[in-house]
C-alpha positions in Angstrom: 9.0 64.3 28.9 12.1 63.4 26.9 14.8 61.8 29.0 17.5 64.1 27.6 15.7 67.1 29.1 16.3 65.5 32.6 19.9 64.5 32.1 21.4 67.3 29.9 21.1 70.1 32.4 23.2 68.1 34.9 25.7 67.2 32.3 26.0 70.8 31.2 26.4 72.0 34.7 29.2 69.5 35.5 31.0 70.6 32.3 30.7 74.3 33.2 32.0 73.5 36.7 34.9 71.4 35.4 36.0 74.2 33.0 35.5 77.1 35.4 37.0 76.1 38.7 40.5 75.2 39.8 38.9 72.7 42.2 35.6 71.5 40.6 34.9 69.0 43.4 33.9 72.0 45.6 30.6 72.4 43.8 29.8 68.8 43.1 27.5 68.4 46.1 25.7 71.7 45.2 25.2 70.6 41.6 23.9 67.2 42.7 21.5 68.9 45.2 20.3 71.4 42.6 19.7 68.7 40.0 17.9 66.4 42.5 15.7 69.2 43.8 15.0 70.6 40.3 14.1 67.1 38.9 11.9 66.2 41.9 10.0 69.5 41.4 9.5 68.8 37.8 8.3 65.2 38.4 6.0 66.2 41.2 4.5 69.1 39.2 3.7 66.7 36.3 2.2 64.2 38.8 0.0 67.0 40.2 -1.2 68.0 36.7 -2.4 64.5 35.9 -3.4 62.9 39.2 -5.8 65.0 41.2 -8.9 66.9 40.0 -9.8 68.6 43.3 -8.0 70.3 46.1 -7.7 67.6 48.7 -5.0 67.2 51.4 -2.7 65.1 49.2 -2.8 67.7 46.4 -1.9 70.5 48.9 1.0 68.5 50.4 2.5 67.6 47.1 2.0 71.2 45.8 3.8 72.5 48.9 6.6 70.0 48.5 6.9 71.0 44.8 7.2 74.7 45.7 9.7 73.9 48.5 11.8 71.8 46.0 11.7 74.6 43.5 12.8 77.2 46.0 15.7 75.1 47.3 16.8 74.2 43.8 16.9 78.0 43.1 19.0 78.6 46.2 21.4 75.9 45.2 21.6 77.3 41.7 22.4 80.8 43.1 25.3 79.3 45.1 26.6 77.5 42.0 26.3 80.7 39.8 28.0 82.8 42.5 31.0 80.5 42.9 31.5 80.0 39.2 31.2 83.7 38.5 33.7 84.5 41.3 36.2 82.0 39.9 35.8 83.3 36.4 36.3 86.9 37.5 39.5 85.9 39.4 40.9 84.2 36.3 39.9 87.2 34.2 41.7 89.6 36.6 44.8 87.3 36.8 45.3 87.7 33.1 45.5 91.5 33.6 42.6 92.1 31.3 40.9 94.4 33.7 
């Protein structure tokens, strides 16, 4: 897995945040949580695909944690998208375009 595919999504998200919100620091924690959860889900999914051949307890626990990580990352991403969209729409309306 190339290193850039792990780092660039975080970098892009911080750039979008910085250019979309009046106070970008409000979403910094959410972005960090999203990236950590997303990356941990990716890494654990790769570990599952190469480490275990049968369905033992370890496999099931790691699979469950991978799923939980993915769900939580999705929830964080929904929060980020909602806040950025709201901010962009406020800016759009303030310019009397709508």
